[in-house]
C-alpha positions in Angstrom: -24.1 -33.6 -3.0 -24.2 -31.3 -5.8 -23.6 -27.4 -5.3 -27.2 -26.5 -5.2 -28.2 -29.2 -2.5 -25.1 -28.1 -0.6 -26.1 -24.5 -0.8 -29.6 -25.3 0.9 -27.5 -25.4 4.0 -25.8 -22.1 3.3 -25.7 -19.0 5.5 -26.2 -16.5 2.8 -27.3 -16.5 -0.8 -26.6 -13.5 -3.0 -29.2 -13.6 -5.5 -29.1 -12.3 -9.2 -25.8 -10.6 -8.9 -23.7 -9.6 -12.0 -20.6 -11.6 -11.1 -17.3 -9.9 -12.3 -15.0 -13.0 -10.9 -11.6 -11.4 -10.9 -10.2 -13.5 -13.9 -10.8 -10.7 -16.4 -13.4 -13.1 -18.2 -16.9 -11.3 -19.2 -19.4 -11.0 -16.4 -22.2 -13.3 -15.9 -25.5 -13.3 -13.8 -25.6 -15.8 -10.9 -26.8 -16.7 -7.4 -23.7 -17.1 -5.1 -24.1 -19.1 -1.9 -21.9 -18.8 1.0 -21.5 -21.2 4.1 -18.8 -21.2 6.9 -16.9 -18.1 5.3 -16.5 -19.9 1.9 -18.3 -19.9 -1.6 -20.1 -23.2 -1.7 -22.2 -22.6 -4.8 -22.4 -20.5 -8.0 -25.5 -21.0 -10.1 -25.2 -19.0 -13.4 -28.4 -17.6 -14.9 -30.3 -19.2 -12.1 -33.6 -17.1 -12.7 -33.7 -18.0 -16.2 -32.6 -21.6 -16.1 -35.7 -22.6 -14.2 -33.6 -24.9 -12.0 -33.8 -25.2 -8.1 -32.2 -22.0 -6.8 -29.9 -22.0 -3.8 -31.5 -21.5 -0.4 -29.9 -19.9 2.8 -30.8 -18.5 6.0 -30.4 -15.2 4.5 -30.9 -14.1 0.8 -29.7 -10.9 -0.3 -31.3 -9.3 -3.5 -28.3 -8.0 -5.7 -30.4 -6.9 -8.7 -28.4 -4.2 -10.4 -25.3 -4.7 -8.3 -21.8 -6.2 -9.4 -20.4 -9.0 -7.2 -16.7 -9.2 -7.1 -13.8 -10.5 -5.1 -12.6 -8.2 -2.3 -10.1 -5.6 -3.2 -6.6 -6.1 -2.2 -4.5 -3.0 -1.4 -1.0 -4.0 -2.4 0.6 -0.9 -0.8 -0.9 0.2 2.7 0.4 2.0 5.7 -2.1 0.7 8.1 0.4 -0.9 10.3 -0.7 0.7 13.3 -4.1 1.9 12.1 -5.5 -1.7 12.3 -4.5 -1.9 15.9 -5.9 1.5 17.0 -9.0 1.7 15.0 -11.6 -1.2 15.0 -13.8 0.7 12.5 -11.1 1.3 9.8 -13.8 2.6 7.2 -11.0 4.2 5.5 -10.4 0.8 3.8 -13.4 -1.3 4.6 -15.9 1.1 3.0 -13.8 1.0 -0.2 -14.3 -2.8 -0.4 -10.8 -3.5 0.6 -10.7 -6.9 2.3 -6.8 -7.4 2.4 -4.0 -4.8 3.0 -0.2 -5.5 2.5 1.7 -3.8 5.3 5.3 -3.5 6.0 5.9 -1.2 3.0 8.7 1.1 2.0 11.3 -0.8 4.1 10.2 0.6 7.5 7.8 -1.0 9.8 7.7 -2.3 13.4 8.9 -5.9 13.1 11.7 -7.3 13.5 12.9 -5.0 16.2 14.8 -4.8 19.5 14.0 -2.1 22.1 16.4 0.4 20.4 15.3 -0.3 16.9 11.7 -0.1 17.8 12.1 3.4 19.3 14.1 4.6 16.3 11.6 3.3 13.8 8.7 4.7 15.7 10.3 8.1 15.5 11.4 7.8 11.9 8.0 7.1 10.6 5.9 9.2 12.9 4.8 11.1 9.8 3.3 7.9 8.3 1.6 6.3 11.4 2.1 8.6 14.4 4.4 7.8 17.2 2.1 5.1 18.4 1.6 6.1 22.1 -1.8 4.6 21.8 -0.6 1.2 20.7 0.7 -1.5 23.1 4.0 -2.8 21.3 3.8 -6.1 22.8 5.7 -7.8 20.0 9.2 -7.8 18.6 9.2 -10.5 15.8 7.3 -10.7 12.5 5.4 -13.6 14.0 4.7 -11.7 17.2 3.2 -8.7 15.1 1.1 -11.1 13.0 -0.2 -12.9 16.1 -1.1 -9.4 17.5 -3.1 -8.7 14.2 -4.9 -12.0 14.5 -6.1 -11.2 18.3 -6.9 -7.6 17.4 -9.4 -5.9 19.8 -10.4 -8.2 22.7 -9.2 -11.3 20.7 -11.8 -10.6 18.0 -9.5 -9.7 15.1 -9.3 -6.6 13.1 -11.3 -4.8 10.5 -9.8 -6.3 7.3 -7.2 -9.0 6.5 -3.5 -8.0 6.5 -0.3 -9.4 4.9 3.1 -8.3 5.8 6.4 -7.6 4.0 9.7 -7.9 6.1 11.0 -4.1 6.0 14.6 -4.2 4.8 15.3 -0.8 6.3 14.3 -1.9 9.8 16.3 -5.2 9.2 19.3 -3.0 8.5 18.8 -0.6 11.4 18.7 -3.7 13.6 21.8 -5.4 12.2 24.0 -2.4 11.0 22.4 0.6 12.6 21.6 3.9 10.7 25.1 4.5 9.5 25.9 5.0 5.8 28.5 2.2 5.4 28.8 -1.5 3.9 27.6 -4.2 6.0 30.2 -6.4 7.5 30.1 -10.2 6.6 28.6 -11.0 10.0 26.0 -8.3 9.7 25.0 -9.3 6.2 24.6 -12.8 7.6 22.5 -11.6 10.4 20.2 -9.7 7.9 19.8 -12.8 5.8 18.7 -14.7 9.0 16.3 -12.0 10.0 14.7 -12.1 6.6 14.5 -15.9 6.6 13.1 -15.9 10.2 10.5 -13.2 9.1 9.4 -15.3 6.0 9.3 -18.5 8.2 6.8 -16.7 10.5 4.5 -15.7 7.7 5.8 -12.6 5.7 4.9 -12.7 2.0 8.1 -11.0 0.8 10.6 -8.1 1.6 10.2 -4.4 1.1 12.8 -1.7 0.6 12.6 2.2 0.7 15.5 3.2 -1.1 15.2 6.9 -0.8 14.6 6.4 2.9 17.5 5.8 5.5 18.8 3.4 6.5 17.6 1.1 3.7 19.0 3.4 1.1 22.6 2.8 2.3 22.4 -0.9 1.1 24.4 -1.4 -2.2 22.9 -3.6 -4.9 24.9 -6.8 -3.7 23.6 -6.6 -0.2 20.0 -6.3 -1.7 20.7 -9.1 -4.1 21.8 -11.5 -1.1 18.5 -10.7 0.6 16.4 -11.2 -2.5 18.1 -14.7 -2.9 16.8 -15.6 0.5 13.2 -14.1 -0.4 13.2 -16.3 -3.5 14.2 -19.5 -1.6 11.0 -19.0 0.5 8.7 -18.3 -2.6 8.4 -14.6 -1.6 8.7 -11.4 -3.7 10.7 -8.3 -3.4 8.9 -4.9 -3.4 11.2 -1.9 -3.5 10.5 1.7 -3.3 13.5 2.1 -5.6 16.1 4.7 -5.8 14.4 7.6 -7.8 11.0 8.5 -9.1 12.4 11.7 -10.6 15.7 12.2 -12.2 17.1 8.8 -13.1 13.7 7.0 -12.5 14.1 4.8 -15.6 17.6 3.8 -14.6 16.2 3.0 -11.1 13.5 0.7 -12.4 16.1 -1.0 -14.7 18.4 -1.4 -11.4 15.6 -3.4 -9.7 14.8 -5.5 -12.6 18.4 -6.4 -13.1 19.0 -7.1 -9.3 16.0 -9.4 -9.0 16.8 -11.2 -12.0 20.2 -11.8 -10.7 18.8 -13.1 -7.6 16.1 -15.3 -9.2 13.5 -13.3 -7.2 10.0 -12.2 -8.2 9.7 -8.2 -8.4 6.7 -6.0 -7.4 7.4 -2.3 -8.2 5.8 -0.3 -5.4 3.8 2.9 -6.6 5.3 2.6 -9.9 5.0 6.1 -11.0 7.1 8.5 -13.2 6.8 11.9 -11.4 8.6 15.4 -11.8 9.1 17.4 -15.0 11.8 15.2 -16.5 9.4 12.2 -16.7 6.4 13.7 -18.3 5.2 11.5 -21.0 7.8 8.8 -20.4 5.5 5.8 -19.2 6.0 4.2 -22.6 9.8 4.0 -22.1 9.1 2.4 -18.6 6.6 -0.2 -20.2 8.8 -1.0 -22.9 11.7 -1.8 -20.2 9.2 -4.1 -18.5 8.1 -5.7 -21.5 11.6 -6.7 -22.6 12.2 -8.2 -19.1 9.0 -10.1 -19.1 9.6 -11.5 -22.7 13.1 -12.6 -21.1 11.3 -14.4 -18.4 11.2 -12.0 -15.6 8.4 -12.3 -12.9 7.3 -8.7 -12.5 4.1 -7.0 -11.2 3.6 -3.5 -10.0 1.1 -1.2 -8.2 -0.2 2.3 -8.7 -2.8 4.6 -7.2 -5.1 6.7 -9.4 -4.0 10.1 -8.7 -1.1 12.6 -9.8 0.1 13.9 -6.5 2.2 12.0 -4.3 2.5 11.7 -0.4 5.3 11.3 2.0 7.0 13.1 4.8 8.9 16.5 4.6 11.8 14.8 6.2 11.9 12.4 3.4 13.0 15.1 0.9 16.2 15.7 2.8 19.6 14.4 1.4 20.6 10.9 2.6 23.8 12.2 4.3 21.6 14.5 6.5 19.6 11.7 7.7 22.6 9.3 8.5 22.6 8.3 12.2 18.7 8.5 12.8 16.3 11.3 13.8 18.4 12.7 16.7 21.2 13.4 14.1 18.8 14.8 11.6 17.6 17.2 14.1 21.2 18.2 15.2 22.3 19.1 11.7 19.1 21.0 11.0 20.0 23.2 14.2 23.4 23.9 13.0 23.6 27.0 10.6 26.5 25.7 8.4 25.1 22.2 8.0 21.5 23.5 7.4 22.9 25.7 4.5 24.4 22.6 2.9 21.1 20.8 3.2 19.3 23.6 1.6 21.8 23.8 -1.3 21.3 20.2 -2.0 17.6 20.5 -1.9 17.2 23.8 -3.9 20.2 23.7 -6.3 21.7 20.1 -6.7 18.5 18.1 -6.2 18.8 15.9 -3.2 18.5 12.2 -3.5 15.6 12.3 -0.9 13.7 14.4 -3.6 14.7 12.0 -6.4 17.4 14.1 -7.8 15.2 17.0 -8.7 15.7 20.5 -7.2 12.6 21.0 -4.8 9.9 23.2 -6.0 8.4 24.5 -2.8 5.1 25.6 -4.5 4.5 21.9 -5.3 5.1 20.7 -1.6 1.8 21.0 0.4 1.8 20.3 4.2 -0.9 17.7 4.8 -0.4 16.8 8.6 1.6 17.8 11.6 2.2 16.1 14.9 2.1 19.2 17.1 -1.5 20.8 17.0 0.1 24.1 17.5 1.4 24.0 14.0 -2.1 23.4 12.4 -1.9 26.6 10.6 0.5 25.1 8.0 -1.8 22.3 6.9 -3.5 22.7 3.6 -0.9 25.3 2.3 2.2 24.9 0.3 5.6 25.7 1.9 5.8 28.6 -0.4 2.3 29.8 0.6 3.3 29.7 4.3 6.6 31.3 3.8 5.0 34.1 1.8 2.5 34.9 4.5 5.4 35.0 7.0 7.6 37.0 4.8 10.4 34.7 4.7 12.4 32.3 2.5 10.6 28.8 1.9 13.6 26.8 3.2 13.3 29.0 6.5 9.7 27.7 7.0 10.5 24.1 5.9 13.3 24.1 8.4 11.3 25.5 11.2 8.5 23.0 10.7 11.0 20.0 10.7 12.7 21.2 13.9 9.5 22.2 15.7 7.5 19.2 14.7 10.5 16.8 15.2 10.3 15.6 11.7 6.6 15.0 11.8 5.1 16.8 9.1 3.5 14.8 6.2 3.2 16.4 2.6 1.4 16.2 -0.6 3.9 16.6 -3.5 2.1 17.8 -6.6 4.6 16.4 -9.3 2.7 13.7 -11.2 1.4 13.4 -14.8 -2.0 12.0 -15.8 -0.8 10.7 -19.1 1.7 8.3 -17.2 -0.8 7.3 -14.6 -3.3 6.1 -17.4 -0.7 4.4 -19.4 0.7 2.3 -16.5 -2.6 1.3 -15.2 -3.4 -0.1 -18.6 -0.6 -2.7 -18.5 -1.2 -6.3 -17.9 1.0 -6.6 -14.8 -0.7 -3.7 -13.0 -2.4 -3.9 -9.6 -3.9 -1.4 -7.3 -2.3 0.2 -4.1 -3.4 3.0 -2.2 -0.2 4.1 -0.6 -2.5 5.6 1.8 -1.1 7.4 4.8 -4.2 7.9 7.2 -2.6 10.4 9.6 -2.9 14.1 9.4 -5.3 16.7 9.2 -5.5 16.7 5.4 -4.1 13.3 4.2 -4.0 12.3 0.4 -7.6 11.2 -0.7 -6.1 8.2 -2.1 -6.1 6.7 1.4 -10.1 6.8 1.3 -10.7 6.6 -2.4 -8.3 4.6 -4.4 -10.5 1.6 -5.4 -13.8 3.3 -6.0 -11.8 5.9 -8.0 -10.6 3.2 -10.2 -14.1 1.8 -10.9 -15.9 5.3 -11.2 -13.3 7.4 -12.8 -11.2 5.1 -14.9 -13.8 2.6 -15.8 -17.3 4.3 -15.9 -16.3 7.8 -16.9 -13.1 7.6 -19.0 -13.2 4.0 -20.1 -9.4 3.5 -19.6 -10.3 -0.1 -18.3 -13.1 -2.3 -18.8 -14.9 -3.4 -15.7 -13.7 -6.9 -15.9 -10.1 -5.8 -16.5 -10.2 -3.5 -13.6 -11.6 -5.8 -11.2 -8.8 -8.3 -12.1 -6.3 -5.7 -11.5 -7.6 -5.1 -8.1 -8.4 -8.8 -7.2 -7.2 -11.9 -9.0 -3.7 -10.4 -10.2 -2.6 -9.4 -6.6 -3.8 -12.5 -5.1 -1.7 -14.5 -7.5 1.3 -12.3 -6.7 0.7 -13.0 -3.0 0.4 -16.7 -3.9 -3.0 -16.9 -2.1 -4.7 -20.2 -3.0 -8.2 -19.3 -2.0 -8.7 -15.6 -2.3 -9.1 -13.0 -5.2 -11.6 -14.8 -7.3 -15.3 -15.5 -7.1 -15.1 -19.4 -7.3 -16.4 -22.2 -5.4 -14.4 -23.4 -2.6 -12.8 -19.8 -2.2 -13.0 -17.6 0.8 -16.1 -15.3 0.8 -14.2 -12.0 0.7 -16.6 -10.2 -1.5 -17.7 -6.8 -2.7 -21.1 -5.8 -4.0 -21.1 -2.3 -5.8 -23.3 -0.4 -8.1 -21.4 0.2 -11.3 -23.6 3.2 -12.1 -22.8 5.1 -9.0 -19.7 3.8 -7.4 -17.3 6.7 -6.8 -14.6 8.0 -4.4 -16.1 10.5 -1.9 -12.7 11.8 -0.8 -11.2 14.6 -2.4 -8.3 17.0 -1.5 -10.6 19.4 0.2 -12.6 16.6 2.1 -10.1 13.7 2.1 -11.8 11.6 4.7 -15.2 11.4 2.9 -16.4 7.8 2.2 -17.2 6.4 -1.1 -20.7 5.9 -2.6 -22.1 3.0 -4.4 -20.6 0.2 -2.3 -23.4 -1.0 -0.1 -22.0 -4.5 1.0 -18.5 -6.0 1.9 -18.0 -9.2 3.3 -14.9 -10.9 4.8 -15.1 -14.5 5.5 -18.7 -14.5 4.6 -19.4 -11.8 7.4 -20.8 -8.4 6.7 -18.3 -5.7 7.4 -20.2 -3.1 5.4 -24.0 -3.7 5.3 -26.5 -1.3 3.7 -23.4 1.2 3.2 -22.6 1.2 6.8 -19.8 -0.1 8.9 -20.8 -2.9 11.2 -19.1 -4.0 14.3 -17.7 -7.2 12.7 -13.9 -7.7 13.1 -13.4 -10.5 10.5 -9.9 -9.4 9.6 -6.9 -11.6 10.4 -3.2 -11.9 9.5 -2.8 -13.6 6.1 0.5 -15.5 6.2 2.9 -16.5 3.4 1.8 -19.8 1.6 4.7 -22.2 1.8 6.4 -22.8 -1.5 
């Protein structure tokens, strides 16, 4: 049976769409038929060809719309959001059909009772404490099963893949101390990483400016990467500095993974802070040299200049040793707090990427305690000036009273670097979106339409075909997904329909949760999760497990 005849039995035909297929090739006009969650026919120039056109139970007129694969968010922090919010329009409305979780070396599997409590407290600023989530799992496989069953067994809003978080693994095997792992502890970490990959994780992440992952020396990371490579996964580090020493930190990750024979995906590959202004060509030259030598490297970025993290993340690593209780104890001690301040404001702490903190660039974006809401939307310096005190006094009080809960926007990026890196052939899109807080970074709600609206239509930094490939086919290849990321017969019908003339991010720093415009339809497995610009009640998302090597 030929494709057109097969499509006569289709569930849906998207008619007269301008197909941008995710390969980077020129777009073409076509009818696309979907049946059973997969693309069963693509008939190019169907209207002009005079041939029999596909028929289906439902026909959707896509005149004036682009049809592309669903967008893949290569760096997401929706680990708990997908379990607490069936709507999840933050991502679904952007056209995101798959998120990669377990980022920056800290997430909720694998754990035991002790480690789970410690991790929940450590990343409260990213995801909240999770008092509204039933933590029924302890293993990576258990977490993925939990995503599969979602809400009442129906699933979740969008698909999700998972990286084994190296910091969580170290917390489980070694603890939160700054010391080398013993041979037995290293063997246990290797086993934990292997088990996570066997249970479906796609790779390993690290947060090498976050405790306890940052305490791992390169030799330890290399051993874990060898395990990852043996399973066909990839290593995704938030490396040791995005400020002073950033280029050296990138080079360290390239050398480490090449020694391990492991593919490398550089997380939120930015060059921030004053010392790195205009230095993107140096980073790209470093990566080009490694690629020419046979290295397997990709990276992701978000199309904004400010960063987003927690206020506690800026602290020096020695102050964070031992976990959250020890951090709070040190902050309460006057002599120790003075030492922390000196590292932050004079020396440049490793938590602040080796650059002395500038409090007028650190904006509070969220707090756990509603009583502290007055600080949200102001820089630490602005709040300090209003109170007639030093910025460190304000920052310290916030950390203690909110029990390390505040999230921040850090206004330290450079537009020239952002544009140069997104042009590179190994680039993919990742929102790094923290959804929590009264004033989250707008990238959580706007990354993908901003690429299409701002950097394609308005600025012409990328062509439409290039940009879609960055957001779809290229990340799917990194994830080794055999049937996602392209508009191709036999592939899963994870699709987006958007208007290239109007697509835009609605979110701004003033209205960070405003939804995008120009994306009327989003499908996952052939089911509409966005229809006529509105979120449906469909829960088509599932855990996407590693494809065996």
